[in-house]
N, CA and C of each residue as an Amber inpcrd file, in Angstrom:
protein
   630
 -12.5350000  13.5880000  28.6210000 -12.8130000  14.0140000  27.2500000
 -11.5860000  13.7450000  26.3720000 -11.8090000  13.3260000  25.1170000
 -10.6760000  13.0830000  24.2160000  -9.8480000  14.3440000  24.0260000
  -8.5180000  14.2010000  24.0910000  -7.6340000  15.3570000  23.9750000
  -6.9040000  15.4060000  22.6440000  -6.8960000  14.2970000  21.9010000
  -6.2430000  14.2610000  20.5990000  -7.1900000  13.6180000  19.5940000
  -6.8480000  13.7510000  18.3270000  -7.6520000  13.1090000  17.2900000
  -7.6810000  11.5970000  17.4770000  -6.5430000  11.0440000  17.8960000
  -6.4890000   9.5940000  18.1270000  -7.4240000   9.1980000  19.2610000
  -7.4220000   9.9900000  20.3490000  -8.3320000   9.7120000  21.4650000
  -9.7870000   9.8180000  21.0030000 -10.0730000  10.8290000  20.2130000
 -11.4310000  11.0190000  19.6980000 -11.8470000   9.8160000  18.8490000
 -10.9640000   9.3580000  18.0040000 -11.2420000   8.2000000  17.1500000
 -11.5400000   6.9660000  17.9950000 -10.6870000   6.7010000  18.9770000
 -10.8760000   5.5270000  19.8320000 -12.1510000   5.6410000  20.6770000
 -12.4550000   6.8480000  21.1110000 -13.6650000   7.0640000  21.9040000
 -14.9170000   6.7470000  21.0790000 -14.9460000   7.2090000  19.8400000
 -16.0920000   6.9340000  18.9710000 -16.2210000   5.4360000  18.6920000
 -15.1040000   4.7610000  18.5000000 -15.1400000   3.3190000  18.2680000
 -15.6760000   2.5800000  19.4940000 -15.2100000   2.9850000  20.6710000
 -15.6770000   2.3220000  21.8950000 -17.1700000   2.5490000  22.0970000
 -17.6100000   3.7860000  21.8670000 -19.0330000   4.0750000  22.0090000
 -19.8550000   3.2590000  21.0260000 -19.3350000   3.0860000  19.8190000
 -20.0350000   2.2700000  18.8200000 -20.1580000   0.8320000  19.3090000
 -19.0480000   0.2670000  19.7900000 -19.0460000  -1.1490000  20.1820000
 -19.8600000  -1.4030000  21.4440000 -20.1490000  -0.3440000  22.2110000
 -20.9140000  -0.4910000  23.4520000 -22.3740000  -0.0890000  23.3080000
 -22.7660000   0.3370000  22.0920000 -24.1040000   0.8840000  21.8970000
 -25.0830000  -0.1940000  21.4040000 -26.1500000  -0.4800000  22.1820000
 -27.1170000  -1.4950000  21.7630000 -28.0910000  -1.0050000  20.6870000
 -28.2630000   0.2890000  20.5720000 -29.2470000   0.8390000  19.6280000
 -28.6200000   0.9610000  18.2350000 -29.1120000   0.2310000  17.2330000
 -28.5080000   0.2830000  15.9000000 -28.6010000   1.6570000  15.2530000
 -29.6210000   2.4230000  15.5750000 -29.7470000   3.7600000  15.0060000
 -28.6420000   4.6890000  15.5310000 -28.3410000   4.5490000  16.8040000
 -27.2560000   5.3470000  17.3800000 -25.9120000   4.9100000  16.7980000
 -25.7590000   3.5910000  16.5920000 -24.5180000   3.1010000  15.9720000
 -24.3590000   3.6870000  14.5750000 -25.4620000   3.7660000  13.8350000
 -25.3930000   4.3630000  12.4950000 -24.9240000   5.8090000  12.5800000
 -25.4170000   6.5400000  13.5820000 -25.0080000   7.9310000  13.7550000
 -23.5300000   8.0300000  14.1120000 -23.0720000   7.1320000  14.9730000
 -21.6540000   7.1400000  15.3530000 -20.7690000   6.8050000  14.1600000
 -21.2050000   5.8490000  13.3410000 -20.4250000   5.5090000  12.1460000
 -20.3650000   6.6910000  11.1810000 -21.4970000   7.3700000  11.0180000
 -21.5230000   8.5460000  10.1420000 -20.5800000   9.6290000  10.6550000
 -20.5200000   9.7800000  11.9770000 -19.6130000  10.7650000  12.5730000
 -18.1620000  10.4000000  12.3080000 -17.8370000   9.1200000  12.4360000
 -16.4680000   8.6680000  12.1640000 -16.0530000   8.9850000  10.7310000
 -16.9350000   8.6860000   9.7940000 -16.5930000   8.9420000   8.3850000
 -16.5410000  10.4370000   8.0970000 -17.3970000  11.1960000   8.7490000
 -17.3960000  12.6460000   8.5310000 -16.1160000  13.2890000   9.0660000
 -15.6610000  12.8300000  10.2260000 -14.5070000  13.4500000  10.8580000
 -13.1730000  12.8880000  10.3780000 -13.1590000  11.6140000   9.9730000
 -11.8820000  10.9660000   9.6500000 -11.8210000  10.3860000   8.2380000
 -12.9240000  10.3990000   7.5240000 -12.9540000   9.7730000   6.2090000
 -12.3860000  10.6580000   5.1100000 -11.5320000  10.0760000   4.2590000
 -10.9770000  10.7670000   3.0990000 -10.9030000   9.7820000   1.9330000
 -10.9870000  10.3060000   0.7240000 -10.8190000   9.4810000  -0.4790000
  -9.3510000   9.4910000  -0.8540000  -8.7320000   8.3240000  -0.8960000
  -7.2970000   8.2360000  -1.1740000  -6.9890000   7.0310000  -2.0640000
  -5.8380000   7.1010000  -2.6900000  -5.2590000   5.9390000  -3.3650000
  -4.2120000   5.3610000  -2.4250000  -4.3330000   4.0750000  -2.1400000
  -3.4710000   3.4180000  -1.1500000  -2.4690000   2.5130000  -1.8570000
  -1.2160000   2.6530000  -1.4860000  -0.1360000   1.8010000  -2.0170000
   0.4860000   1.0350000  -0.8630000   0.6390000  -0.2720000  -1.0590000
   1.3020000  -1.1080000  -0.0550000   2.4400000  -1.8700000  -0.7330000
   3.6300000  -1.7010000  -0.1800000   4.8300000  -2.3910000  -0.6690000
   5.1670000  -3.5300000   0.2760000   5.5500000  -4.6580000  -0.2980000
   5.9420000  -5.8210000   0.5040000   7.2960000  -6.3130000   0.0280000
   8.2190000  -6.5470000   0.9610000   9.5040000  -7.1400000   0.6000000
   9.3460000  -8.6490000   0.4310000  10.0380000  -9.1840000  -0.5450000
   9.9180000 -10.6090000  -0.8610000  10.9830000 -11.4280000  -0.1210000
  10.6110000 -12.6630000   0.2210000  11.5800000 -13.6380000   0.6920000
  11.9330000 -13.5840000   2.1640000  11.0180000 -13.0900000   3.0200000
  11.3470000 -12.9600000   4.4380000  11.7910000 -14.2940000   5.0440000
  10.9690000 -15.3270000   4.9060000  11.2760000 -16.6070000   5.5710000
  12.5600000 -17.2200000   5.0210000  12.6950000 -17.1920000   3.6950000
  13.8730000 -17.8080000   3.0700000  15.1580000 -17.0910000   3.4760000
  15.1490000 -15.7630000   3.4100000  16.3610000 -15.0020000   3.7200000
  16.6980000 -15.0910000   5.1980000  15.6880000 -14.9860000   6.0620000
  15.9340000 -15.0450000   7.5010000  16.4750000 -16.4060000   7.9090000
  15.9140000 -17.4570000   7.3400000  16.3800000 -18.8040000   7.6810000
  17.8280000 -19.0090000   7.2500000  18.1930000 -18.4380000   6.1070000
  19.5370000 -18.6690000   5.5860000  20.5800000 -17.7540000   6.2070000
  20.2370000 -16.4680000   6.4180000  21.2310000 -15.4840000   6.8350000
  21.0020000 -14.9100000   8.2340000  19.8150000 -15.1350000   8.8010000
  19.5440000 -14.6270000  10.1360000  18.7350000 -13.3410000  10.1310000
  18.1620000 -13.0260000  11.2870000  17.2350000 -11.8960000  11.3870000
  17.9610000 -10.5630000  11.2590000  19.2020000 -10.4600000  11.7460000
  19.9360000  -9.1950000  11.6300000  20.1590000  -8.8500000  10.1670000
  20.5050000  -9.8300000   9.3920000  20.7000000  -9.6320000   7.9540000
  19.4240000  -9.0770000   7.3220000  18.2940000  -9.6930000   7.6560000
  17.0480000  -9.2540000   7.0240000  16.6090000  -7.8910000   7.5410000
  16.7690000  -7.6520000   8.8430000  16.3870000  -6.3570000   9.3960000
  17.2050000  -5.2250000   8.7730000  18.4610000  -5.5010000   8.4530000
  19.2790000  -4.4780000   7.8000000  18.7280000  -4.1630000   6.4170000
  18.1880000  -5.1730000   5.7430000  17.5770000  -4.9520000   4.4440000
  16.2730000  -4.1760000   4.5730000  15.5240000  -4.4670000   5.6290000
  14.2830000  -3.7210000   5.8770000  14.5890000  -2.2450000   6.0740000
  15.6350000  -1.9510000   6.8450000  15.9870000  -0.5510000   7.0850000
  16.3960000   0.1350000   5.7850000  17.1380000  -0.5460000   4.9430000
  17.5420000   0.0440000   3.6650000  16.3340000   0.2330000   2.7620000
  15.3760000  -0.6980000   2.8250000  14.1320000  -0.5300000   2.0800000
  13.4220000   0.7480000   2.5040000  13.3320000   0.9940000   3.8170000
  12.6460000   2.1810000   4.3220000  13.3170000   3.4560000   3.8240000
  14.6480000   3.4910000   3.8990000  15.3840000   4.6900000   3.4990000
  15.3040000   4.9160000   1.9900000  15.1310000   3.8490000   1.2330000
  15.0100000   3.9780000  -0.2270000  13.5930000   4.3500000  -0.6280000
  12.6070000   3.7410000   0.0260000  11.2180000   3.8980000  -0.4040000
  10.6590000   5.2840000  -0.1070000  10.9490000   5.8270000   1.0700000
  10.2870000   7.0770000   1.4660000  10.5320000   8.2300000   0.4870000
  11.7760000   8.5040000   0.0700000  11.9610000   9.6060000  -0.8800000
  11.3180000   9.3410000  -2.2390000  11.2540000   8.0880000  -2.6670000
  10.5860000   7.7730000  -3.9290000   9.0980000   8.0790000  -3.8270000
   8.4960000   7.6800000  -2.7150000   7.0660000   7.9360000  -2.4970000
   6.7940000   9.4390000  -2.4570000   7.6100000  10.1720000  -1.7150000
   7.4020000  11.6150000  -1.6000000   7.6060000  12.3190000  -2.9380000
   8.5440000  11.8400000  -3.7440000   8.8020000  12.4740000  -5.0360000
   7.6450000  12.2850000  -6.0140000   6.7700000  11.3270000  -5.7490000
   5.5980000  11.0960000  -6.5930000   4.3200000  11.6490000  -5.9580000
   4.4790000  12.4920000  -4.9520000   3.3270000  13.1380000  -4.3340000
   2.6290000  12.3200000  -3.2750000   3.2590000  11.2520000  -2.7980000
   2.6450000  10.3970000  -1.7890000   3.1100000  10.7260000  -0.3820000
   2.4250000  10.1340000   0.5850000   2.7660000  10.2780000   1.9980000
   2.9200000   8.8950000   2.6110000   4.0510000   8.6510000   3.2500000
   4.2180000   7.3910000   3.9830000   3.3790000   7.4640000   5.2470000
   2.4500000   6.5320000   5.3860000   1.6310000   6.4670000   6.5910000
   2.3820000   5.7160000   7.6880000   2.9890000   4.6030000   7.3000000
   3.7260000   3.8280000   8.3030000   4.5800000   2.7790000   7.6090000
   5.6250000   2.3550000   8.3050000   6.3680000   1.1480000   7.9810000
   5.9980000   0.1110000   9.0310000   5.6670000  -1.0690000   8.5970000
   5.2630000  -2.1270000   9.5150000   5.9190000  -3.4240000   9.0590000
   6.8320000  -3.9590000   9.9090000   7.6160000  -5.1390000   9.5420000
   8.3220000  -4.8460000   8.2240000   8.1270000  -5.6930000   7.2100000
   8.7930000  -5.4480000   5.9230000   7.8300000  -4.8600000   4.9010000
   6.8250000  -4.1340000   5.3870000   5.8510000  -3.4760000   4.5210000
   5.9580000  -1.9600000   4.6380000   5.5560000  -1.2830000   3.5820000
   5.4200000   0.1640000   3.5920000   4.0010000   0.5040000   3.1500000
   3.3240000   1.3520000   3.9240000   1.9640000   1.7780000   3.6210000
   2.0010000   3.2690000   3.2860000   1.4480000   3.6250000   2.1330000
   1.4610000   5.0210000   1.7040000   0.1280000   5.3710000   1.0630000
  -0.1390000   6.6740000   0.9570000  -1.3680000   7.1050000   0.3070000
  -1.1010000   8.3070000  -0.6000000  -1.9530000   8.4140000  -1.6240000
  -1.8050000   9.4270000  -2.6620000  -3.1570000  10.0490000  -2.9380000
  -3.1190000  11.2590000  -3.4940000  -4.3570000  11.9210000  -3.9020000
  -4.8170000  11.4730000  -5.2840000  -3.8760000  11.0190000  -6.1230000
  -4.2600000  10.6420000  -7.4840000  -3.6660000   9.2960000  -7.8670000
  -4.3780000   8.6060000  -8.7540000  -4.0020000   7.2540000  -9.1410000
  -2.7050000   7.2130000  -9.9450000  -2.5240000   8.1730000 -10.8490000
  -1.3410000   8.1480000 -11.6990000  -0.0680000   8.2920000 -10.8680000
  -0.0860000   9.1830000  -9.8740000   1.0850000   9.3220000  -9.0110000
   1.4070000   8.0320000  -8.2840000   0.3750000   7.3190000  -7.8220000
   0.5930000   6.0650000  -7.1040000   1.1500000   4.9850000  -8.0280000
   0.6040000   4.8940000  -9.2440000   1.0810000   3.8760000 -10.1910000
   2.5160000   4.1640000 -10.6040000   2.8060000   5.4250000 -10.9020000
   4.1830000   5.7810000 -11.2490000   5.1230000   5.5210000 -10.0940000
   4.6510000   5.7160000  -8.8880000   5.4710000   5.4280000  -7.7150000
   5.7540000   3.9360000  -7.6020000   4.7250000   3.0980000  -7.8300000
   4.9340000   1.6620000  -7.7960000   6.0080000   1.2190000  -8.7740000
   5.9740000   1.8110000  -9.9640000   7.0150000   1.5230000 -10.9580000
   8.3640000   2.0410000 -10.4600000   8.3730000   3.2960000  -9.9730000
   9.6110000   3.9050000  -9.5130000  10.2640000   3.1480000  -8.3680000
   9.4570000   2.5930000  -7.4710000  10.0090000   1.8190000  -6.3720000
  10.7530000   0.5880000  -6.8890000  10.1350000  -0.1340000  -7.7990000
  10.7940000  -1.3170000  -8.3490000  12.0720000  -0.9600000  -9.0900000
  12.0440000   0.1260000  -9.8680000  13.2320000   0.5380000 -10.6070000
  14.3390000   1.0040000  -9.6650000  13.9520000   1.6540000  -8.5520000
  14.9520000   2.1000000  -7.5830000  15.6740000   0.9190000  -6.9490000
  14.9270000  -0.1180000  -6.6170000  15.5730000  -1.2930000  -6.0280000
  16.3580000  -2.0790000  -7.0710000  15.8690000  -2.1070000  -8.3110000
  16.6470000  -2.7400000  -9.3810000  18.0150000  -2.0700000  -9.5080000
  18.0100000  -0.7370000  -9.4660000  19.2680000   0.0060000  -9.5890000
  20.1840000  -0.2590000  -8.4000000  19.6170000  -0.2740000  -7.1930000
  20.4280000  -0.5140000  -6.0010000  21.0200000  -1.9210000  -6.0110000
  20.2670000  -2.8700000  -6.5550000  20.7300000  -4.2610000  -6.5620000
  21.9470000  -4.4810000  -7.4560000  22.2070000  -3.5530000  -8.3530000
  23.3690000  -3.6860000  -9.2320000  24.6660000  -3.6700000  -8.4220000
  24.6590000  -2.9070000  -7.3310000  25.9120000  -2.7170000  -6.5760000
  25.9170000  -3.4680000  -5.2500000  24.9220000  -4.3180000  -5.0060000
  24.9160000  -5.0990000  -3.7700000  25.1320000  -6.5730000  -4.1000000
  25.7120000  -7.3310000  -3.1760000  25.7980000  -8.7750000  -3.3930000
  24.4020000  -9.3840000  -3.4270000  24.2890000 -10.5260000  -4.0690000
  22.9820000 -11.1460000  -4.2720000  22.2270000 -11.3250000  -2.9630000
  22.9420000 -11.6810000  -1.9040000  22.2540000 -11.9520000  -0.6310000
  21.6880000 -10.6890000   0.0080000  22.0510000  -9.5260000  -0.4920000
  21.5110000  -8.2740000   0.0300000  20.5940000  -7.5600000  -0.9730000
  20.3270000  -8.2100000  -2.0890000  19.4060000  -7.6240000  -3.0630000
  17.9960000  -7.5440000  -2.4790000  17.3160000  -6.4410000  -2.7600000
  15.9490000  -6.2270000  -2.2840000  14.9930000  -6.2990000  -3.4550000
  13.9840000  -7.1410000  -3.3260000  12.9270000  -7.2580000  -4.3350000
  11.5950000  -6.9980000  -3.6410000  10.7370000  -6.2340000  -4.3050000
   9.4670000  -5.8560000  -3.6860000   8.3110000  -6.1110000  -4.6420000
   7.1350000  -6.2280000  -4.0650000   5.8860000  -6.2870000  -4.8220000
   4.9850000  -5.1800000  -4.2990000   4.1030000  -4.6800000  -5.1710000
   3.2980000  -3.5120000  -4.8390000   1.8340000  -3.7520000  -5.1860000
   0.9420000  -3.3840000  -4.2770000  -0.4920000  -3.4110000  -4.5190000
  -1.0740000  -2.0280000  -4.3410000  -2.0390000  -1.6550000  -5.1980000
  -2.6310000  -0.3180000  -5.1510000  -4.1390000  -0.4170000  -5.3000000
  -4.8690000   0.2760000  -4.4270000  -6.3250000   0.3500000  -4.5190000
  -6.7620000   1.7770000  -4.2010000  -8.0200000   2.0700000  -4.5020000
  -8.5670000   3.4040000  -4.2720000  -9.8820000   3.2800000  -3.5180000
 -10.1250000   4.2040000  -2.5840000 -11.3920000   4.1950000  -1.8740000
 -11.3650000   5.1280000  -0.6830000 -12.4610000   5.1250000   0.0450000
 -12.5660000   5.9620000   1.2310000 -11.9390000   5.2350000   2.4130000
 -11.0780000   5.9490000   3.1310000 -10.3930000   5.3540000   4.2730000
 -10.5130000   6.2790000   5.4760000 -10.3760000   5.6930000   6.6480000
 -10.3270000   6.4570000   7.8940000  -8.8690000   6.7530000   8.2100000
  -8.5210000   8.0220000   8.2510000  -7.1400000   8.4380000   8.5050000
  -7.0720000   9.0720000   9.8850000  -6.1430000   8.5840000  10.7140000
  -6.1200000   8.9650000  12.1220000  -4.7970000   9.6260000  12.4990000
  -4.9070000  10.7030000  13.2690000  -3.7680000  11.3010000  13.9740000
  -2.6100000  11.6380000  13.0490000  -2.8650000  12.5330000  12.1200000
  -1.8190000  13.0330000  11.2340000  -1.0710000  11.9100000  10.5150000
  -1.8640000  11.0080000   9.9300000  -1.3400000   9.9660000   9.0350000
  -0.4880000   8.9120000   9.7280000  -0.6600000   8.7340000  11.0180000
   0.0640000   7.6610000  11.6830000  -0.6270000   6.3110000  11.5030000
  -1.8720000   6.3400000  11.0700000  -2.6070000   5.0900000  10.8700000
  -3.7730000   5.3580000   9.9400000  -4.1870000   4.3370000   9.2080000
  -5.3930000   4.4500000   8.4040000  -6.0340000   3.0810000   8.2300000
  -7.3520000   3.1010000   7.9490000  -8.1380000   1.8840000   7.8920000
  -9.1420000   1.9920000   6.7480000  -9.4930000   0.8500000   6.1920000
 -10.5140000   0.8410000   5.1530000 -10.3090000  -0.3090000   4.1950000
 -11.3260000  -0.5560000   3.3800000 -11.2510000  -1.6480000   2.4280000
 -10.1080000  -1.4530000   1.4440000  -9.8290000  -0.2050000   1.0500000
  -8.7340000   0.0440000   0.1200000  -7.3890000  -0.3470000   0.7190000
  -7.2150000  -0.1350000   2.0300000  -5.9840000  -0.5460000   2.7080000
  -5.8690000  -2.0730000   2.7090000  -6.9720000  -2.7290000   3.0350000
  -6.9630000  -4.1950000   3.0730000  -6.6820000  -4.7870000   1.6990000
  -7.3400000  -4.2230000   0.6820000  -7.1890000  -4.7620000  -0.6630000
  -5.7730000  -4.5240000  -1.1970000  -5.2460000  -3.3250000  -0.9970000
  -3.8840000  -3.0410000  -1.4470000  -2.8870000  -3.9460000  -0.7390000
  -3.1200000  -4.2230000   0.5420000  -2.2460000  -5.1300000   1.2880000
  -2.2790000  -6.5300000   0.7030000  -3.4740000  -7.0030000   0.4200000
  -3.6020000  -8.3440000  -0.1610000  -2.9260000  -8.4220000  -1.5190000
  -3.1240000  -7.3750000  -2.3350000  -2.4990000  -7.3640000  -3.6530000
  -0.9820000  -7.3740000  -3.5280000  -0.4400000  -6.5160000  -2.6470000
   1.0000000  -6.4040000  -2.5180000   1.6470000  -7.6110000  -1.8750000
   0.9810000  -8.1920000  -0.8750000   1.5850000  -9.2810000  -0.1150000
   1.2940000 -10.6590000  -0.7070000   0.0730000 -10.8620000  -1.1780000
  -0.3460000 -12.1950000  -1.6090000  -0.5190000 -12.3260000  -3.1230000
  -0.9080000 -11.2270000  -3.7800000  -1.2030000 -11.3150000  -5.2070000
  -0.0150000 -11.0790000  -6.1010000   0.7540000 -10.0490000  -5.8160000
   1.8440000  -9.6380000  -6.7080000   3.0900000 -10.4900000  -6.5050000
   3.7820000 -10.7330000  -7.6000000   5.0790000 -11.4010000  -7.5770000
   6.1680000 -10.3440000  -7.4070000   7.3920000 -10.7430000  -7.0210000
   8.4820000  -9.7700000  -6.9280000   8.6420000  -8.9850000  -8.2310000
   8.7230000  -7.6740000  -8.1110000   8.8520000  -6.8240000  -9.2780000
   7.5440000  -6.4450000  -9.9310000   6.4170000  -6.9150000  -9.3670000
   5.1180000  -6.6810000  -9.9940000   4.3470000  -5.5750000  -9.2630000
   3.5750000  -4.8070000 -10.0340000   2.6750000  -3.7960000  -9.5010000
   1.2620000  -4.1770000  -9.9170000   0.4050000  -4.4880000  -8.9450000
  -0.9850000  -4.8490000  -9.2200000  -1.8990000  -3.7130000  -8.7690000
  -2.8890000  -3.3990000  -9.5980000  -3.8470000  -2.3470000  -9.2540000
  -5.2620000  -2.8780000  -9.4480000  -6.2090000  -2.2640000  -8.7710000
  -7.6050000  -2.6570000  -8.9120000  -8.2430000  -1.9280000 -10.0960000
  -9.4260000  -2.3700000 -10.4370000 -10.1890000  -1.7300000 -11.5080000
 -10.4670000  -0.2730000 -11.1710000 -10.7400000   0.0100000  -9.8950000
 -11.0140000   1.3890000  -9.4700000  -9.8230000   2.3010000  -9.7330000
  -8.6230000   1.8050000  -9.5030000  -7.4280000   2.6000000  -9.7760000
  -7.2610000   2.7990000 -11.2750000  -7.4310000   1.7250000 -12.0350000
  -7.2820000   1.8260000 -13.4900000  -8.2560000   2.8380000 -14.0800000
  -9.4790000   2.8290000 -13.5930000 -10.4850000   3.7550000 -14.1150000
 -10.2310000   5.1900000 -13.6700000  -9.3840000   5.3910000 -12.6700000
  -9.0580000   6.7310000 -12.1960000  -7.8690000   7.3430000 -12.9410000
  -7.1930000   6.5440000 -13.7430000  -6.0560000   7.0710000 -14.4920000
  -6.5510000   8.0420000 -15.5620000  -5.8840000   9.1680000 -15.7420000
  -6.3380000  10.1520000 -16.7320000  -6.1730000   9.6320000 -18.1560000
  -7.0180000  10.1140000 -19.0370000  -6.8860000   9.7520000 -20.4370000
  -5.5320000  10.2320000 -20.9440000  -4.9090000   9.3950000 -21.7400000
  -3.6010000   9.7400000 -22.2760000  -2.4420000   9.3340000 -21.3930000
  -2.7330000   8.8010000 -20.1990000  -1.6500000   8.3240000 -19.3300000
  -0.9590000   7.1450000 -19.9970000   0.3220000   7.2410000 -20.1080000
   1.0750000   6.1980000 -20.8010000   1.4160000   5.0700000 -19.8240000
   0.3730000   4.3160000 -19.4750000   0.5200000   3.1880000 -18.5650000
  -0.0500000   1.9560000 -19.2490000   0.7780000   0.9490000 -19.4420000
   0.3370000  -0.2930000 -20.0710000  -0.1860000  -1.2360000 -18.9900000
  -1.3970000  -1.7340000 -19.2080000  -2.0370000  -2.5940000 -18.2290000
  -2.4000000  -3.9370000 -18.8400000  -2.2410000  -4.9780000 -18.0500000
  -2.6460000  -6.3260000 -18.4430000  -3.7530000  -6.7790000 -17.5100000
  -4.9410000  -7.0460000 -18.0670000  -6.0910000  -7.4230000 -17.2480000
  -5.8600000  -8.7730000 -16.5750000  -6.2880000  -8.8790000 -15.3120000
  -6.1340000 -10.1080000 -14.5420000  -7.3730000 -10.3530000 -13.7020000
  -7.6280000 -11.6010000 -13.3870000  -8.5820000 -11.9680000 -12.3560000
  -7.7690000 -12.3610000 -11.1320000  -7.9370000 -11.6130000 -10.0460000
  -7.1000000 -11.7860000  -8.8710000  -7.9470000 -12.3070000  -7.7200000
  -7.5330000 -13.4090000  -7.1270000  -8.2520000 -13.9930000  -5.9970000
  -7.7120000 -13.4130000  -4.6970000  -8.5940000 -12.7650000  -3.9310000
  -8.2280000 -12.1920000  -2.6440000  -9.1620000 -12.7350000  -1.5770000
  -8.6030000 -13.5110000  -0.6490000  -9.3840000 -14.0990000   0.4460000
 -10.5990000 -14.8530000  -0.0900000 -10.3900000 -15.5780000  -1.1630000
 -11.4570000 -16.3920000  -1.7320000 -12.4030000 -15.6430000  -2.6450000
 -12.1920000 -14.3280000  -2.8060000 -13.0430000 -13.5230000  -3.6820000
 -12.2400000 -13.1020000  -4.8980000 -12.7850000 -13.3430000  -6.0840000
 -12.0960000 -12.9650000  -7.3170000 -12.4690000 -11.5490000  -7.7100000
 -11.4700000 -10.7020000  -7.8960000 -11.7260000  -9.3290000  -8.2840000
 -11.0560000  -9.0300000  -9.6130000 -11.5490000  -8.0040000 -10.2860000
 -10.9750000  -7.5830000 -11.5500000  -9.8490000  -6.6010000 -11.2820000
  -8.6810000  -6.8980000 -11.7780000  -7.5440000  -6.0290000 -11.5500000
  -6.6140000  -6.0240000 -12.7440000  -5.4590000  -5.3900000 -12.5540000
  -4.5060000  -5.2380000 -13.6520000  -3.0790000  -5.3290000 -13.1220000
  -2.2150000  -5.8820000 -13.9650000  -0.7850000  -5.8240000 -13.7240000
  -0.2170000  -4.7020000 -14.5820000   0.6330000  -3.8620000 -13.9790000
   1.2220000  -2.7440000 -14.7080000   2.4440000  -3.2510000 -15.4680000
   2.4130000  -3.1250000 -16.7740000   3.5060000  -3.5980000 -17.6320000
   4.4670000  -2.4330000 -17.8730000   5.5420000  -2.4040000 -17.1250000
   6.4660000  -1.2810000 -17.2200000   7.8570000  -1.6860000 -17.7230000
   8.0780000  -2.9610000 -17.9270000   9.3670000  -3.4250000 -18.3950000
   9.4620000  -3.2580000 -19.9140000  10.5950000  -2.7440000 -20.3950000
  10.7820000  -2.6110000 -21.8350000  11.0130000  -3.9800000 -22.4470000
  10.4310000  -4.1800000 -23.6200000  10.6370000  -5.4440000 -24.3190000
  12.0980000  -5.5340000 -24.7520000  12.7010000  -6.7290000 -24.6920000
  14.0890000  -6.8670000 -25.1120000  14.2450000  -6.5610000 -26.5980000
  15.3750000  -5.9850000 -26.9490000  15.6290000  -5.6400000 -28.3550000
  15.7000000  -6.9020000 -29.1990000  15.1580000  -6.8120000 -30.4100000
  15.1580000  -7.9680000 -31.3160000  16.5850000  -8.2560000 -31.7870000
């Protein structure tokens, strides 16, 4: 018998994949969503320039930057009401209860690294891109892992869609922002895995003085 939530999750998945009856599979899927499903805003941060930096300076150099990214990102995420689910390679996966906290966090992360880069040599500067989506996700074992379309979409936005210093959000996130939120958005058509979706770039940089 499953002894932990993670064991329970894996057991339900195995039973689903081994079940020939589609009606029973539907019941197992409903159980998974009932026991593990939550509505969350997902933020995924990606560090820029892995191949270029590693080729030029070596893996130790880049891994040291990854560690500094982790130590910088976690308190910023927590200060905006988010929870770090995991760090994976040069990515950070986090989730929030509200869209505004996640968007402000995406901005705050970029500003935090901008500030840190002032006092580091160029070869140790950290630049990140951020993707944010909202939806129902499966959260397992006290936030050690999560799954869902929102996780996939935020990953694609952060890793493939956004440029260094950019925060991209989906239409679902934009529509979840409260009225009066002082967030400037630029509408975009974003191609993800061959599918074009409606999204936005968060415009948080101040215009240069005239």
